[in-house]
N, C-alpha and C positions, 0 to 999 in steps of 0.2 A: 734943571732942563734936560729934557733927553739929549743923549747924543744921538749922531747920524748912524749906528747902529744896534738901537733903540727898538725894542720889541714893537713898539707903536709907529716906527718908521718903516719897519720891515713889514708891518699888515699893508700898507700903502702900495704892495708890490704884489704882482700877479704872481702865481705859485707856480705857473706851465701848465701846458695842457695834458701832461702826463700826471701831475698831483691832483688835477682838478675834479670833479665830484664824476666817479666812474669814466675815467679817462678822458673828460673833458666834454661831457655830455652837457655844457652848459653854453648859455648866449656867448661868451666868450670864446668857449671852444668852436663853436659853431664858426665865430668869425674868423680864428684862426686857421680851420680847415678851408672854409671858402679862399682864404687867402692864400693857402698852397695852391689850390686847384688853379686859381688865377696866376701862381708864379709871383704874387708880388712877396713874398718868401719861400725861402728853402722849406722842403720838407721836414727835415730836419729842427728846425726852428720850434722850440717850444714856447718862446716868449715868457719864461721865467725873468721875474724881478723885473718884467716891465713896467711901469707906471700907468695910470690911468688915461694920461694923456695918449702915453704910446699907443695902446689897445685903441683908444679914440681914433685915432690919427689913421691905424689899420682898418678899421671900420668904416671909415669914410673912404677911403680905395678900394675897401671891398662891395660896398653899394656904388662905387663907381661903375667898376666891372657888370656889376649885375644889373645896373641901368642900362647897357648895352643891350642886355639880352630880355628884357622885358620881366627881370626877377623870377626868370622860368628855369628849370633845369631843362625842361623839353626844349628848349630854345638856343641851348647851347651849342656850339659845334660838335662835331664828334670826337674830336679831340679834348676838348674840354668836358664834354659829357663822360667820355671814358676816365676820365683825371676823375672827375666828381665820385663816379659811382666807386671807384677804387679808393679814394681816401675815406670816403663818408662810409663805404662798405665795412673798409678796415676798423673803422672807429666805433661801428654799430656791433661789431663782433668782440672787439675787445671790451667794450662796455657791457655786454650782455655775460661775458666771462667775469666780469665783475659784480655781475648779481643786476643789473640796469634792467629795469622792462618796460622803460618809456613815460611809467606815472609821473616821474618829477616831472615832465613838462606840462601836464596837466593840472598841478596842484596849484600853479603861478595865474592860471585861469580860471579857479574857483572863486 
């Protein structure tokens, strides 16, 4: 039987936004960036080693914050809007440096 440090046990943990595809250009990466925008987690938190339940709980908190603003960036107060632009803008810049072109998001819709 696999022990607590087995490869299969490790696969149940998130790799962290910095190690995720194109620096976090994934659904989980977006949740983490949004959690940073809303101050739910620190900007330095990568969520490395978090299990699915932890990520899901973070998503619930992020969704509750977005609901306050009708899920629209344009409805964020100025300070949150600027924070959003900064955090997501830096992520896009980093992702492009890593070769991301935005096509990955389209594949899941096809």
